py3Dmol code that shows the C-alpha trace and the ligand (Angstrom):
import py3Dmol

protein = """\
ATOM      1  CA  MET A   1       0.000   0.000   0.000  1.00  0.00           C
ATOM      2  CA  LEU A   2       1.400   3.306  -1.145  1.00  0.00           C
ATOM      3  CA  VAL A   3       0.129   6.693   0.029  1.00  0.00           C
ATOM      4  CA  LEU A   4       1.251   9.782  -1.880  1.00  0.00           C
ATOM      5  CA  VAL A   5       0.637  12.984  -0.019  1.00  0.00           C
ATOM      6  CA  ASP A   6       1.034  16.630  -0.911  1.00  0.00           C
ATOM      7  CA  LEU A   7       2.521  19.165   1.509  1.00  0.00           C
ATOM      8  CA  ASP A   8       1.234  22.703   0.866  1.00  0.00           C
ATOM      9  CA  ASP A   9      -2.388  23.258   1.886  1.00  0.00           C
ATOM     10  CA  THR A  10      -2.751  19.531   2.503  1.00  0.00           C
ATOM     11  CA  LEU A  11      -0.565  19.013   5.573  1.00  0.00           C
ATOM     12  CA  CYS A  12       0.170  22.645   6.386  1.00  0.00           C
ATOM     13  CA  ASN A  13      -1.514  26.035   6.018  1.00  0.00           C
ATOM     14  CA  THR A  14       0.693  27.412   3.241  1.00  0.00           C
ATOM     15  CA  TRP A  15      -1.942  29.624   1.595  1.00  0.00           C
ATOM     16  CA  GLU A  16      -3.112  31.059   4.902  1.00  0.00           C
ATOM     17  CA  ALA A  17       0.486  31.692   5.993  1.00  0.00           C
ATOM     18  CA  GLY A  18       1.099  33.199   2.556  1.00  0.00           C
ATOM     19  CA  LYS A  19      -1.924  35.498   2.865  1.00  0.00           C
ATOM     20  CA  ARG A  20      -0.853  36.689   6.295  1.00  0.00           C
ATOM     21  CA  THR A  21       2.637  37.230   4.920  1.00  0.00           C
ATOM     22  CA  LEU A  22       1.144  39.174   2.008  1.00  0.00           C
ATOM     23  CA  VAL A  23      -0.752  41.494   4.375  1.00  0.00           C
ATOM     24  CA  ARG A  24       2.489  42.207   6.240  1.00  0.00           C
ATOM     25  CA  PHE A  25       4.216  42.604   2.918  1.00  0.00           C
ATOM     26  CA  LEU A  26       1.653  45.190   1.755  1.00  0.00           C
ATOM     27  CA  PHE A  27       2.370  47.291   4.846  1.00  0.00           C
ATOM     28  CA  PHE A  28       6.051  46.907   4.145  1.00  0.00           C
ATOM     29  CA  LEU A  29       5.514  48.059   0.512  1.00  0.00           C
ATOM     30  CA  PHE A  30       3.410  50.950   1.762  1.00  0.00           C
ATOM     31  CA  ARG A  31       6.210  52.095   4.064  1.00  0.00           C
ATOM     32  CA  LYS A  32       8.556  51.827   1.076  1.00  0.00           C
ATOM     33  CA  ARG A  33       6.034  53.783  -1.052  1.00  0.00           C
ATOM     34  CA  LYS A  34       5.832  50.965  -3.603  1.00  0.00           C
ATOM     35  CA  PHE A  35       2.284  51.744  -4.678  1.00  0.00           C
ATOM     36  CA  ARG A  36       2.471  50.032  -8.053  1.00  0.00           C
ATOM     37  CA  ALA A  37       3.304  46.757  -6.289  1.00  0.00           C
ATOM     38  CA  ILE A  38       0.404  47.213  -3.863  1.00  0.00           C
ATOM     39  CA  LEU A  39      -2.030  47.624  -6.758  1.00  0.00           C
ATOM     40  CA  TYR A  40      -0.538  44.614  -8.501  1.00  0.00           C
ATOM     41  CA  PHE A  41      -1.153  42.357  -5.487  1.00  0.00           C
ATOM     42  CA  LEU A  42      -4.586  43.763  -4.679  1.00  0.00           C
ATOM     43  CA  ALA A  43      -5.668  43.176  -8.280  1.00  0.00           C
ATOM     44  CA  GLY A  44      -4.480  39.549  -8.028  1.00  0.00           C
ATOM     45  CA  ARG A  45      -2.227  39.946 -11.042  1.00  0.00           C
ATOM     46  CA  TYR A  46       0.190  37.314  -9.637  1.00  0.00           C
ATOM     47  CA  LYS A  47      -2.442  34.731 -10.663  1.00  0.00           C
ATOM     48  CA  ARG A  48      -1.089  34.674 -14.184  1.00  0.00           C
ATOM     49  CA  PHE A  49       1.911  32.707 -12.829  1.00  0.00           C
ATOM     50  CA  GLU A  50      -0.300  29.837 -11.586  1.00  0.00           C
ATOM     51  CA  ARG A  51       0.170  27.624 -14.609  1.00  0.00           C
ATOM     52  CA  ALA A  52       3.717  28.698 -15.395  1.00  0.00           C
ATOM     53  CA  LYS A  53       5.771  25.538 -14.995  1.00  0.00           C
ATOM     54  CA  HIS A  54       8.967  27.351 -14.073  1.00  0.00           C
ATOM     55  CA  VAL A  55       7.229  29.031 -11.132  1.00  0.00           C
ATOM     56  CA  HIS A  56       6.207  25.635  -9.715  1.00  0.00           C
ATOM     57  CA  VAL A  57       9.786  24.749  -8.964  1.00  0.00           C
ATOM     58  CA  LEU A  58      10.483  28.059  -7.211  1.00  0.00           C
ATOM     59  CA  ASP A  59      10.116  28.952  -3.557  1.00  0.00           C
ATOM     60  CA  LEU A  60       8.203  31.895  -2.134  1.00  0.00           C
ATOM     61  CA  ASP A  61      11.145  34.283  -1.991  1.00  0.00           C
ATOM     62  CA  SER A  62      12.023  33.508  -5.629  1.00  0.00           C
ATOM     63  CA  ILE A  63       8.379  33.993  -6.609  1.00  0.00           C
ATOM     64  CA  VAL A  64       8.396  37.357  -4.847  1.00  0.00           C
ATOM     65  CA  GLU A  65      11.548  38.139  -6.789  1.00  0.00           C
ATOM     66  CA  VAL A  66       9.934  37.156 -10.129  1.00  0.00           C
ATOM     67  CA  VAL A  67       6.872  39.251  -9.315  1.00  0.00           C
ATOM     68  CA  MET A  68       8.839  42.275  -8.067  1.00  0.00           C
ATOM     69  CA  ARG A  69      10.971  42.214 -11.216  1.00  0.00           C
ATOM     70  CA  ASP A  70       7.773  41.971 -13.234  1.00  0.00           C
ATOM     71  CA  ILE A  71       6.529  45.170 -11.565  1.00  0.00           C
ATOM     72  CA  TYR A  72       9.880  46.986 -11.236  1.00  0.00           C
ATOM     73  CA  PRO A  73      12.278  45.814 -13.975  1.00  0.00           C
ATOM     74  CA  ASN A  74      15.061  47.987 -12.521  1.00  0.00           C
ATOM     75  CA  ILE A  75      14.770  47.028  -8.860  1.00  0.00           C
ATOM     76  CA  SER A  76      18.156  46.798  -7.098  1.00  0.00           C
ATOM     77  CA  GLU A  77      19.636  43.533  -5.784  1.00  0.00           C
ATOM     78  CA  GLU A  78      19.893  45.030  -2.325  1.00  0.00           C
ATOM     79  CA  GLU A  79      16.247  45.973  -2.230  1.00  0.00           C
ATOM     80  CA  LEU A  80      15.253  42.528  -3.521  1.00  0.00           C
ATOM     81  CA  ARG A  81      17.299  40.846  -0.788  1.00  0.00           C
ATOM     82  CA  GLU A  82      15.705  42.990   1.880  1.00  0.00           C
ATOM     83  CA  ILE A  83      12.239  42.150   0.555  1.00  0.00           C
ATOM     84  CA  THR A  84      12.795  38.396   0.170  1.00  0.00           C
ATOM     85  CA  SER A  85      14.389  37.880   3.575  1.00  0.00           C
ATOM     86  CA  ASN A  86      11.546  39.836   5.159  1.00  0.00           C
ATOM     87  CA  VAL A  87       9.025  37.629   3.334  1.00  0.00           C
ATOM     88  CA  GLU A  88      10.758  34.383   4.326  1.00  0.00           C
ATOM     89  CA  GLU A  89      10.994  35.299   7.997  1.00  0.00           C
ATOM     90  CA  THR A  90       7.333  36.324   8.180  1.00  0.00           C
ATOM     91  CA  PHE A  91       6.146  33.250   6.287  1.00  0.00           C
ATOM     92  CA  PHE A  92       7.872  30.736   8.547  1.00  0.00           C
ATOM     93  CA  LYS A  93       6.441  32.467  11.581  1.00  0.00           C
ATOM     94  CA  PHE A  94       2.915  31.809  10.271  1.00  0.00           C
ATOM     95  CA  LEU A  95       3.429  28.323   8.785  1.00  0.00           C
ATOM     96  CA  LYS A  96       1.716  25.593  10.845  1.00  0.00           C
ATOM     97  CA  LEU A  97       0.627  21.994  10.423  1.00  0.00           C
ATOM     98  CA  TYR A  98      -3.114  21.477  10.213  1.00  0.00           C
ATOM     99  CA  PRO A  99      -4.358  19.737  13.372  1.00  0.00           C
ATOM    100  CA  ASP A 100      -5.332  16.635  11.356  1.00  0.00           C
ATOM    101  CA  ALA A 101      -1.888  16.212   9.721  1.00  0.00           C
ATOM    102  CA  ILE A 102      -0.170  14.110  12.405  1.00  0.00           C
ATOM    103  CA  PRO A 103      -3.253  11.919  13.090  1.00  0.00           C
ATOM    104  CA  PHE A 104      -3.444  11.305   9.321  1.00  0.00           C
ATOM    105  CA  LEU A 105       0.246  10.490   8.856  1.00  0.00           C
ATOM    106  CA  SER A 106       0.425   8.201  11.862  1.00  0.00           C
ATOM    107  CA  GLY A 107      -2.926   6.660  10.880  1.00  0.00           C
ATOM    108  CA  VAL A 108      -1.762   5.625   7.407  1.00  0.00           C
ATOM    109  CA  ARG A 109       1.538   4.368   8.803  1.00  0.00           C
ATOM    110  CA  LYS A 110      -0.417   2.201  11.236  1.00  0.00           C
ATOM    111  CA  LEU A 111      -2.213   0.681   8.243  1.00  0.00           C
ATOM    112  CA  GLY A 112       1.232  -0.372   6.998  1.00  0.00           C
ATOM    113  CA  ALA A 113       1.431   2.169   4.185  1.00  0.00           C
ATOM    114  CA  THR A 114       4.589   3.390   2.537  1.00  0.00           C
ATOM    115  CA  VAL A 115       4.214   7.181   2.639  1.00  0.00           C
ATOM    116  CA  VAL A 116       5.781   9.421   0.004  1.00  0.00           C
ATOM    117  CA  LEU A 117       5.572  13.202   0.038  1.00  0.00           C
ATOM    118  CA  ILE A 118       5.372  14.705  -3.457  1.00  0.00           C
ATOM    119  CA  THR A 119       5.698  18.451  -3.504  1.00  0.00           C
ATOM    120  CA  ASP A 120       6.412  21.364  -5.839  1.00  0.00           C
ATOM    121  CA  SER A 121       8.929  24.133  -5.187  1.00  0.00           C
ATOM    122  CA  SER A 122      12.644  24.305  -4.490  1.00  0.00           C
ATOM    123  CA  THR A 123      14.635  21.828  -2.418  1.00  0.00           C
ATOM    124  CA  GLU A 124      15.790  24.373   0.154  1.00  0.00           C
ATOM    125  CA  TRP A 125      12.360  25.818   0.732  1.00  0.00           C
ATOM    126  CA  GLN A 126      10.439  22.508   0.935  1.00  0.00           C
ATOM    127  CA  ARG A 127      13.098  20.795   3.077  1.00  0.00           C
ATOM    128  CA  LYS A 128      13.017  23.796   5.403  1.00  0.00           C
ATOM    129  CA  LYS A 129       9.224  23.510   5.714  1.00  0.00           C
ATOM    130  CA  ILE A 130       9.454  19.788   6.498  1.00  0.00           C
ATOM    131  CA  ARG A 131      12.139  20.465   9.111  1.00  0.00           C
ATOM    132  CA  VAL A 132      10.340  23.427  10.705  1.00  0.00           C
ATOM    133  CA  LEU A 133       7.087  21.422  10.831  1.00  0.00           C
ATOM    134  CA  GLY A 134       8.929  18.428  12.343  1.00  0.00           C
ATOM    135  CA  ILE A 135       7.460  15.767  10.032  1.00  0.00           C
ATOM    136  CA  GLU A 136      10.599  14.202   8.432  1.00  0.00           C
ATOM    137  CA  ASP A 137      10.136  10.844  10.142  1.00  0.00           C
ATOM    138  CA  TYR A 138       6.695  10.179   8.695  1.00  0.00           C
ATOM    139  CA  PHE A 139       7.943   9.738   5.115  1.00  0.00           C
ATOM    140  CA  ASP A 140       9.682   6.858   3.396  1.00  0.00           C
ATOM    141  CA  ASP A 141      10.657   9.260   0.665  1.00  0.00           C
ATOM    142  CA  VAL A 142      10.315  12.915  -0.294  1.00  0.00           C
ATOM    143  CA  ILE A 143      10.080  13.876  -3.973  1.00  0.00           C
ATOM    144  CA  ILE A 144      10.525  17.579  -4.679  1.00  0.00           C
ATOM    145  CA  SER A 145      10.060  19.168  -8.091  1.00  0.00           C
ATOM    146  CA  GLY A 146      13.125  21.342  -7.494  1.00  0.00           C
ATOM    147  CA  GLU A 147      15.173  18.126  -7.285  1.00  0.00           C
ATOM    148  CA  THR A 148      13.667  16.129 -10.151  1.00  0.00           C
ATOM    149  CA  GLY A 149      13.127  19.112 -12.457  1.00  0.00           C
ATOM    150  CA  HIS A 150       9.483  18.127 -13.008  1.00  0.00           C
ATOM    151  CA  SER A 151       6.524  19.929 -11.479  1.00  0.00           C
ATOM    152  CA  LYS A 152       3.301  18.140 -10.604  1.00  0.00           C
ATOM    153  CA  LEU A 153       1.741  19.582 -13.734  1.00  0.00           C
ATOM    154  CA  ASP A 154       3.283  16.522 -15.392  1.00  0.00           C
ATOM    155  CA  ASP A 155       3.208  12.856 -14.246  1.00  0.00           C
ATOM    156  CA  TYR A 156       6.916  12.310 -13.796  1.00  0.00           C
ATOM    157  CA  ASN A 157       7.137  12.524  -9.985  1.00  0.00           C
ATOM    158  CA  PHE A 158       4.156  10.203  -9.555  1.00  0.00           C
ATOM    159  CA  GLN A 159       5.685   7.637 -11.911  1.00  0.00           C
ATOM    160  CA  LEU A 160       8.944   7.990  -9.995  1.00  0.00           C
ATOM    161  CA  ALA A 161       7.252   7.247  -6.666  1.00  0.00           C
ATOM    162  CA  LEU A 162       5.649   4.140  -8.133  1.00  0.00           C
ATOM    163  CA  ARG A 163       8.947   2.933  -9.614  1.00  0.00           C
ATOM    164  CA  ARG A 164      10.606   3.336  -6.230  1.00  0.00           C
ATOM    165  CA  PHE A 165       7.762   1.700  -4.305  1.00  0.00           C
ATOM    166  CA  PRO A 166       5.785  -0.613  -6.620  1.00  0.00           C
ATOM    167  CA  SER A 167       2.262  -1.234  -5.358  1.00  0.00           C
ATOM    168  CA  ASP A 168      -1.158  -2.103  -6.707  1.00  0.00           C
ATOM    169  CA  GLU A 169      -2.935  -0.258  -3.919  1.00  0.00           C
ATOM    170  CA  ILE A 170      -2.201   3.431  -4.220  1.00  0.00           C
ATOM    171  CA  TYR A 171      -3.826   6.507  -2.706  1.00  0.00           C
ATOM    172  CA  ALA A 172      -3.071  10.099  -3.661  1.00  0.00           C
ATOM    173  CA  VAL A 173      -4.078  12.818  -1.215  1.00  0.00           C
ATOM    174  CA  GLY A 174      -3.813  16.522  -1.987  1.00  0.00           C
ATOM    175  CA  ASP A 175      -5.623  19.820  -2.316  1.00  0.00           C
ATOM    176  CA  ARG A 176      -5.180  20.447  -6.038  1.00  0.00           C
ATOM    177  CA  ASP A 177      -7.132  18.656  -8.745  1.00  0.00           C
ATOM    178  CA  ASP A 178      -5.019  19.366 -11.830  1.00  0.00           C
ATOM    179  CA  THR A 179      -1.778  18.279 -10.136  1.00  0.00           C
ATOM    180  CA  ASP A 180      -2.249  15.963  -7.120  1.00  0.00           C
ATOM    181  CA  MET A 181      -5.406  14.261  -8.411  1.00  0.00           C
ATOM    182  CA  ARG A 182      -4.456  14.145 -12.065  1.00  0.00           C
ATOM    183  CA  GLY A 183      -0.976  12.823 -11.231  1.00  0.00           C
ATOM    184  CA  GLY A 184      -2.481  10.208  -8.905  1.00  0.00           C
ATOM    185  CA  LYS A 185      -4.865   9.067 -11.633  1.00  0.00           C
ATOM    186  CA  SER A 186      -1.939   8.681 -14.047  1.00  0.00           C
ATOM    187  CA  ILE A 187      -0.591   5.829 -11.912  1.00  0.00           C
ATOM    188  CA  GLY A 188      -3.940   4.260 -11.028  1.00  0.00           C
ATOM    189  CA  ALA A 189      -4.322   5.735  -7.538  1.00  0.00           C
ATOM    190  CA  ILE A 190      -7.543   6.254  -5.664  1.00  0.00           C
ATOM    191  CA  THR A 191      -7.540  10.025  -5.477  1.00  0.00           C
ATOM    192  CA  ILE A 192      -8.744  12.001  -2.464  1.00  0.00           C
ATOM    193  CA  LEU A 193      -9.088  15.757  -2.718  1.00  0.00           C
ATOM    194  CA  VAL A 194      -8.950  17.742   0.502  1.00  0.00           C
ATOM    195  CA  ARG A 195     -10.978  20.899   0.041  1.00  0.00           C
ATOM    196  CA  ARG A 196      -8.881  23.664   1.542  1.00  0.00           C
ATOM    197  CA  GLY A 197      -6.328  26.295   0.722  1.00  0.00           C
ATOM    198  CA  TYR A 198      -5.832  28.356  -2.387  1.00  0.00           C
ATOM    199  CA  PHE A 199      -7.504  25.886  -4.786  1.00  0.00           C
ATOM    200  CA  LYS A 200     -10.487  25.199  -2.541  1.00  0.00           C
ATOM    201  CA  SER A 201     -13.250  26.257  -4.895  1.00  0.00           C
ATOM    202  CA  ARG A 202     -11.789  25.024  -8.179  1.00  0.00           C
ATOM    203  CA  LYS A 203     -13.575  22.617 -10.489  1.00  0.00           C
ATOM    204  CA  VAL A 204     -12.978  18.933  -9.665  1.00  0.00           C
ATOM    205  CA  GLU A 205     -12.218  16.523 -12.467  1.00  0.00           C
ATOM    206  CA  PHE A 206      -9.773  13.870 -11.296  1.00  0.00           C
ATOM    207  CA  ALA A 207     -10.782  13.199  -7.680  1.00  0.00           C
ATOM    208  CA  ASP A 208     -12.542   9.961  -6.682  1.00  0.00           C
ATOM    209  CA  TYR A 209     -13.367  11.435  -3.300  1.00  0.00           C
ATOM    210  CA  VAL A 210     -13.722  15.001  -2.118  1.00  0.00           C
ATOM    211  CA  VAL A 211     -13.314  15.431   1.636  1.00  0.00           C
ATOM    212  CA  LYS A 212     -13.205  18.376   4.003  1.00  0.00           C
ATOM    213  CA  ASP A 213     -10.116  17.339   5.974  1.00  0.00           C
ATOM    214  CA  LEU A 214      -7.513  14.633   6.535  1.00  0.00           C
ATOM    215  CA  PHE A 215      -9.614  12.853   9.164  1.00  0.00           C
ATOM    216  CA  GLU A 216     -12.096  12.098   6.390  1.00  0.00           C
ATOM    217  CA  ALA A 217      -9.277  11.200   4.005  1.00  0.00           C
ATOM    218  CA  LEU A 218      -7.992   8.663   6.521  1.00  0.00           C
ATOM    219  CA  GLU A 219     -11.491   7.184   6.817  1.00  0.00           C
ATOM    220  CA  VAL A 220     -11.684   6.800   3.023  1.00  0.00           C
ATOM    221  CA  ILE A 221      -8.320   5.002   2.951  1.00  0.00           C
ATOM    222  CA  ARG A 222      -9.322   2.749   5.845  1.00  0.00           C
ATOM    223  CA  SER A 223     -12.577   1.727   4.205  1.00  0.00           C
ATOM    224  CA  GLU A 224     -11.052   1.228   0.723  1.00  0.00           C
ATOM    225  CA  HIS A 225      -8.263  -0.818   2.303  1.00  0.00           C
ATOM    226  CA  LYS A 226     -10.786  -2.949   4.176  1.00  0.00           C
ATOM    227  CA  LYS A 227     -12.841  -3.484   1.020  1.00  0.00           C
ATOM    228  CA  ARG A 228      -9.733  -4.796  -0.766  1.00  0.00           C
ATOM    229  CA  ALA A 229      -8.836  -7.094   2.096  1.00  0.00           C
ATOM    230  CA  GLU A 230     -12.319  -8.600   1.951  1.00  0.00           C
ATOM    231  CA  THR A 231     -12.311  -9.319  -1.797  1.00  0.00           C
TER     232      THR A 231
END
"""
ligand_1 = """\
1
MG
Mg -0.945 21.630 -2.304
"""
view = py3Dmol.view(width=600, height=400)
view.addModel(protein, "pdb")
view.setStyle({"model": 0}, {"cartoon": {"style": "trace"}})
view.addModel(ligand_1, "xyz")
view.setStyle({"model": 1}, {"stick": {}})
view.zoomTo()
view.show()
């Protein structure tokens, strides 16, 4: 039994921490009189980077850098460094595990599952999150797009997990349909979408189950696992 789990907005509150960081960041920009940047964020213009593959392998400070350069092509290195270190510090202060994350991870381990974390973004940033959240020991493997060079917009990292841990009983758990669920489907997983975070109200196409939290996801896995054992 193989369980593939996503990190951001599935195990931890990345979008919420990001939003709180953004609010702080707006005050920071205001103090710096960067009004064009404030308008850019308030208008949600960063959304155009959502489907940009290269952005999926970046971390938050690099994304801020991409966006700030988009708004101010001539911004100085010094100013960028000040902004990105401010963003990183604030973000990690707000980043927390969801209360159902540990019960879920220990629950699937108790069922005898091999647990693989598949996550987009850079190595440094994702490894730092895992360390800060204290969840290293729950995973048999961690696959990060920044390390493989493939984001979850393609199937590569899901195929890789299956090659490393062959199984005919696979579950994929995540918050995003067009990456976590679609990737899970590509290797024959039962896909469980957790409705929270940034992608909460998006259209669902690839999920077998839609649940409100990881307690429900664990129940789905338990009952599917039991059904298999009985047949
Ligand atoms: Mg996610």
